[in-house]
N, C-alpha and C positions, 0 to 999 in steps of 0.2 A: 104346476111348475115341475114337480118331482117326476111325473110321468114323462114329460118332454126330455128330461135329463137321463131317462133310462131306469129310474127307480120305480119299478112296477109292483113293489110289495103292497102298495095301496089297493091293488086290485083284489088282493086276498085277505088283507088285514085292514080293518077300518082305522085309519090314522086319527080321524075325528074321535072315535071311541077311546083310543089310547090317551089323547089329550084330555078328554073328559074324565076318564078313570084316574088319571094321575093328578087331577085337580090343578092343572097347570093354568095359570092366568096369562093367556096369550097377549092380552091387552097390556099387562104390566111388562112383559118381555119386550114387546114392540116399543113401549114407552122408554124402557131402559136403553134400547138400541138406538133410538132416534133423538135422545137428549143432545142438545147442542148441534143438531144436524145442520142448521143454518150457518153455523160458524165452522163447519168442517171438523168438529171435535167429537163427533158421535162415535159410539162403540158398537160395532156390529156383532161382537162376540156373544152377548146374551142370546140373540136370535140364532146365530150359527150353532151355539151349544144346544139350544132348544130343538132345532131341526135334527141335529145329529142324535140327540137323546131319543127322540120319537122314532127315528129310523132304526136305531139300534134295538129299541123295544119291539118294533114291528118285525124286524128280521128274526129276533129271538123267538117271538110267538110263532112266526111262520115255520121256523125250523122245528119247533116243538110239534106243531100240527102235522108236518110232513113225517116226522119220526113216529108219531102216534098212528098215522095212516099206514105207514110201512109195517108197523108192528101188527096192526089189525089185519092187514093184507096177508102177512105170513100166517097168522092164526087161522084165518079163513081158508087159506090154501091147505093147511094141515087137516082141518076138519073135512074139507072136500076130498082130500086124498084118503083119509080114513073111511069116509062114506063110500067112495068108489071101490076101495079094496074089500069092503064088506059085501057090497053088491055082487062082486065077481067071485065070491067064494062058492 
């Protein structure tokens, strides 16, 4: 569902892993959201908050990974430049 809405972070960060690591009981959240569903008195907010929390966690992790990658990329570039300058001496 998230992919079809344009939230592609799940391609890079496992949303299932985040749910498992956070020890979130999805069954309980769905139960809270669907209580009194037949009467039209259900509360979708526990589920909405759950989805938003997982998305926020995923995007934070993705941002950290990209930052780490860029840092390593800069470090490797410096090593390569030093190596090239030593070869051409």
